[in-house]
C-alpha positions in Angstrom: 126.4 97.3 138.7 127.9 100.1 140.8 125.2 101.7 142.9 126.9 103.8 145.5 128.7 107.0 144.7 131.4 106.1 147.3 132.2 103.0 145.4 132.6 104.8 142.1 135.9 105.7 140.5 136.2 108.8 138.4 139.1 109.5 136.1 139.7 113.2 135.1 142.3 114.0 132.5 144.0 117.4 132.5 143.3 117.5 136.3 146.3 119.5 137.3 144.7 122.9 137.0 141.7 124.9 135.8 138.5 123.2 134.8 140.0 119.7 135.3 141.1 120.4 138.8 137.7 122.0 139.6 135.9 118.9 138.3 138.2 116.6 140.4 137.5 118.6 143.5 133.7 118.5 142.9 133.5 114.8 142.2 135.7 114.0 145.2 133.5 116.2 147.4 130.5 114.1 146.2 132.1 110.9 147.4 133.9 109.6 144.3 137.3 108.1 144.5 139.1 110.4 142.0 142.1 109.6 139.8 143.8 112.8 138.6 145.7 112.4 135.3 148.0 115.1 134.0 151.4 115.4 132.3 152.3 117.7 135.2 152.8 115.1 137.9 153.7 117.6 140.6 150.4 119.5 140.1 148.2 116.4 140.4 150.3 115.0 143.3 149.7 118.3 145.2 146.0 118.4 144.4 145.6 114.7 145.4 147.4 115.4 148.7 145.0 118.4 149.3 141.9 116.3 148.7 143.0 113.3 150.8 146.3 113.4 152.8 145.8 109.7 153.5 145.9 108.9 149.8 142.9 106.5 149.9 140.4 108.4 147.8 142.6 110.6 145.5 145.2 109.1 143.1 147.6 111.2 141.1 148.6 109.7 137.7 151.4 111.3 135.6 150.8 110.7 131.9 150.5 112.8 128.8 147.2 111.9 126.9 149.2 112.2 123.7 151.2 109.1 124.7 148.9 106.0 124.4 151.3 103.7 126.2 151.7 106.0 129.1 147.9 106.3 129.3 147.6 102.5 129.3 150.2 102.3 132.1 148.3 104.9 134.1 145.0 102.9 133.7 146.8 99.7 134.9 147.9 101.6 138.0 144.4 102.9 138.5 142.8 99.4 138.1 145.4 97.9 140.4 144.7 100.5 143.1 140.9 100.5 142.8 139.2 99.3 139.6 138.6 100.6 136.0 136.8 103.9 136.1 133.0 104.2 136.3 133.3 107.8 135.3 135.6 109.3 132.6 136.0 113.1 132.1 138.0 113.9 129.0 139.2 117.3 129.8 142.8 117.5 128.7 143.4 120.0 126.0 145.8 122.5 124.6 145.4 125.9 122.9 147.6 127.3 120.2 146.5 130.8 119.0 147.4 131.9 115.5 146.1 132.4 112.0 144.7 129.5 110.1 147.1 130.5 107.3 150.2 130.2 109.5 149.6 127.0 111.4 152.5 124.6 111.1 151.2 121.1 110.1 153.1 119.4 112.9 151.4 121.8 115.3 148.0 121.0 113.7 148.6 117.3 114.3 149.8 117.9 117.9 146.6 119.9 118.8 144.4 117.3 117.2 146.2 114.6 119.1 145.7 116.2 122.5 142.2 117.6 122.0 140.5 115.0 119.8 142.5 111.7 119.5 142.8 111.5 123.3 139.0 111.4 123.6 138.9 108.5 121.2 141.8 106.7 123.0 140.6 107.2 126.6 137.0 106.3 125.8 137.9 103.1 123.9 140.1 102.1 126.8 137.7 102.9 129.6 134.2 102.2 128.1 134.4 98.4 127.8 134.6 98.0 131.6 131.7 100.4 132.1 129.7 98.4 129.5 130.5 95.2 131.3 129.2 96.6 134.6 126.1 98.0 132.9 126.8 101.5 134.2 129.1 104.3 133.2 129.4 108.0 132.5 131.6 109.8 130.0 131.8 113.5 129.8 133.8 115.3 127.1 134.9 118.9 127.4 134.1 120.6 124.2 134.0 124.4 123.6 131.9 127.2 122.2 134.7 127.6 119.7 133.9 124.1 118.3 130.3 125.3 117.7 131.0 128.7 116.2 134.5 128.4 114.7 136.2 130.8 117.1 139.9 131.3 116.5 141.0 132.9 119.7 142.4 129.6 121.0 143.5 128.5 117.6 141.6 127.3 114.5 142.9 123.8 115.0 141.6 123.9 118.6 138.2 124.8 117.3 138.3 122.1 114.7 139.3 119.5 117.3 136.5 120.6 119.6 134.0 120.3 116.8 135.2 116.8 116.3 134.6 116.1 120.0 131.0 117.0 119.6 130.5 114.4 116.8 132.6 111.7 118.6 130.4 112.2 121.6 127.3 111.3 119.6 129.0 108.3 118.0 130.0 106.8 121.4 126.6 107.7 122.9 124.9 105.6 120.3 127.3 102.8 120.7 127.0 102.6 124.5 123.4 103.7 125.3 121.9 100.2 125.5 124.6 99.2 128.0 123.8 101.8 130.6 126.7 104.1 129.6 126.0 107.8 128.9 128.2 110.0 126.8 127.8 113.8 126.8 129.7 116.9 126.0 130.0 120.2 127.9 130.7 123.3 125.8 132.0 126.3 127.9 132.7 129.7 126.5 135.5 131.8 128.1 136.2 130.5 131.6 138.7 131.9 134.1 141.5 129.3 133.9 145.3 129.5 133.6 145.1 128.6 129.9 142.7 131.5 129.2 144.8 133.9 131.1 147.7 133.1 128.8 145.8 134.3 125.8 145.7 137.9 124.5 144.5 140.1 127.4 142.8 142.7 125.2 141.0 140.0 123.2 139.8 138.3 126.4 138.6 141.6 127.9 136.6 142.2 124.7 135.2 138.7 124.8 134.0 139.2 128.4 132.3 142.4 127.4 130.3 140.6 124.7 129.0 137.9 127.1 125.4 138.7 128.0 125.9 137.9 131.7 128.8 140.3 131.7 131.6 138.1 132.9 133.6 134.9 132.1 132.6 131.6 133.7 134.1 130.0 136.7 135.6 126.5 136.7 133.3 125.6 139.6 130.3 126.3 137.4 131.5 123.9 134.7 132.3 121.3 137.4 128.7 121.6 138.7 127.3 120.7 135.3 129.7 117.8 134.9 128.6 116.6 138.4 125.0 116.4 137.2 125.9 114.5 134.1 127.8 111.8 135.9 125.2 111.4 138.6 122.5 108.7 138.8 119.9 111.4 137.8 121.8 112.0 134.6 121.1 108.5 133.3 118.4 109.6 130.8 120.7 112.2 129.1 123.1 111.0 126.4 124.5 112.2 123.2 123.9 115.8 124.2 126.0 118.9 124.2 125.3 121.2 127.2 126.1 124.9 126.6 127.6 126.8 129.5 128.5 130.2 128.0 126.7 133.0 129.8 124.2 133.4 127.0 126.8 133.9 124.3 125.3 131.1 122.2 121.6 130.7 122.6 119.5 128.0 120.8 
């Protein structure tokens, strides 16, 4: 069983920018060795160099989560460098705004692959080693859109994120007895590069409708993830944590 944070290895997907980068920075700051996986190899290489110029505690991995063989190769590199991850953060996602009536079916499949199938793939690849060690943490980035059916980021984005919530519960039940927790985090609008690419007027209107009066910060989401992957988070599993400025209260 892994007992010291400094011995733990965290894998963050979509770590090149936005929420994924913020999570990688937070976990590294807490003493984890962090593997940063992204299809943008330059982005994760630069971030890894910033976190640790000596390259001993931050490892960039270039892979697209849509490509299972590339992911397998990245995990082999990670295991060869340190060991299979103790912590997995499934953050990689894509948005594709548009009407539900106009979505091309190939685009539907592509969004589902990135946003939902990757969660299945990465968790099935990483969880067995966690189970064998008797300790592990999986956090899946969901979305308020997956709870309320929002369409700003695309109806297929929302449908995929709703699937993430259910898959989180499925894996949580499967792994709970083995010391592995699986939880989801569901942000509302957060200031990220992906959000800034969406319709500016729509995003301004969305911010005005958030009770706290602003969009979230990536660092705030990272702080919540940090709790869930901590030792103190061991009694929390199968749960979706809202972080939405009061937009969705329950």
